[in-house]
C-alpha positions in Angstrom: 48.2 115.2 80.7 48.8 115.2 84.4 49.5 118.4 86.3 52.9 117.2 87.4 54.0 116.7 83.8 52.8 120.2 83.0 54.8 121.6 85.9 58.0 119.8 84.8 57.5 120.9 81.2 56.9 124.5 82.3 59.9 124.4 84.6 62.0 123.3 81.6 60.6 126.2 79.6 61.4 128.6 82.4 65.0 127.4 82.5 65.6 127.3 78.7 63.7 130.4 77.6 62.9 132.4 80.8 66.2 132.5 82.5 68.2 134.1 79.7 65.4 136.5 79.1 65.2 137.5 82.7 68.9 138.1 82.9 69.1 140.1 79.6 65.8 142.1 80.1 66.5 142.9 83.7 69.8 144.6 82.9 68.8 146.1 79.6 65.5 147.3 80.8 66.9 149.2 83.7 69.8 150.6 81.6 67.4 151.5 78.9 65.1 153.4 81.2 68.1 155.2 82.7 69.5 156.0 79.3 66.2 157.5 78.2 66.1 159.7 81.3 69.8 160.8 81.1 70.0 161.4 77.3 66.5 162.7 76.8 67.4 165.9 75.0 70.8 164.7 73.6 70.0 161.7 71.4 66.2 161.8 71.1 64.2 164.5 69.5 60.5 164.7 69.9 58.4 162.0 71.6 60.8 159.0 71.0 61.9 159.2 74.7 58.4 158.9 76.0 57.7 156.0 73.6 60.8 154.2 74.7 60.0 154.8 78.3 56.5 153.3 77.8 57.8 150.4 75.8 60.6 149.6 78.4 58.2 150.1 81.3 55.6 147.7 79.7 58.4 145.2 79.1 59.6 145.4 82.7 56.1 145.1 84.0 55.5 142.1 81.9 58.7 140.5 83.1 57.8 141.0 86.7 54.2 139.7 86.1 55.6 136.6 84.3 58.0 135.9 87.2 55.2 136.2 89.8 52.7 134.1 87.8 55.4 131.4 87.1 56.2 131.1 90.8 52.6 131.0 91.6 52.0 128.2 89.1 55.0 126.2 90.1 54.0 126.4 93.8 50.2 126.1 93.6 49.3 124.7 90.2 46.4 125.7 88.0 44.3 126.7 91.0 47.0 129.3 91.8 46.7 130.7 88.3 43.0 130.8 88.4 43.0 132.6 91.8 45.5 135.2 90.7 44.0 138.7 90.4 43.7 140.7 87.2 46.8 142.9 87.8 49.4 140.3 87.0 47.5 139.1 84.0 47.2 142.7 82.8 51.0 143.1 83.3 51.6 139.9 81.4 49.5 141.3 78.5 51.4 144.5 78.5 54.7 142.7 78.4 53.4 140.5 75.6 52.5 143.6 73.6 56.0 145.0 74.1 57.6 141.7 73.1 55.2 141.5 70.1 56.4 144.9 69.0 60.0 143.8 69.2 59.2 140.6 67.3 57.6 142.6 64.5 60.8 144.7 64.3 62.9 141.6 64.2 60.8 140.0 61.5 61.0 143.2 59.4 64.8 143.3 59.9 65.0 139.6 58.8 62.9 140.3 55.7 65.3 143.0 54.5 68.3 140.8 55.2 69.6 142.1 58.5 70.0 138.9 60.5 72.4 140.5 63.0 69.4 141.5 65.1 68.4 137.9 65.9 70.2 138.3 69.2 67.4 140.6 70.3 65.1 137.6 70.6 66.4 137.3 74.1 65.0 140.7 75.0 61.4 139.5 75.4 60.0 137.5 72.5 61.3 134.2 74.0 58.9 134.7 76.9 55.9 134.6 74.6 56.1 130.8 74.6 55.9 130.3 78.4 53.4 133.1 78.7 51.1 131.5 76.3 51.5 128.2 78.2 50.4 130.0 81.4 47.4 131.4 79.7 46.5 128.0 78.3 46.9 126.4 81.7 44.7 128.9 83.3 41.9 128.5 80.8 42.1 124.8 80.3 40.1 122.2 82.2 42.2 120.0 84.5 43.1 119.3 88.0 43.6 122.3 90.2 
């Protein structure tokens, strides 16, 4: 498939899956990190606050890395992805781990019959599809 077709397909993925996630995660991530800091001793006992801080930080880092790599691909193509350093790819991997953890929670909740939590898909797991596309584009042979 030509690179122009891949770029249009990826731009469509960004619009349909990425835009809602960026809007939801940006607001919820900042509010969640602030909530953990403000209510550290009030609502959370033990190490849950630290875990939520790491989880939220990994999610925000993944979101920023995805935005940066997406812009780089849409402007410079596969060559831009191949020339990107390891830092944005590490951030994307951390974000994928955070989204994967949320996806496991959602799958468990669905298995026990609590389908109300499907709205949480917008808080990260939707970005796993365009992120996997970026990784595939970087590793595949094709025009740069």
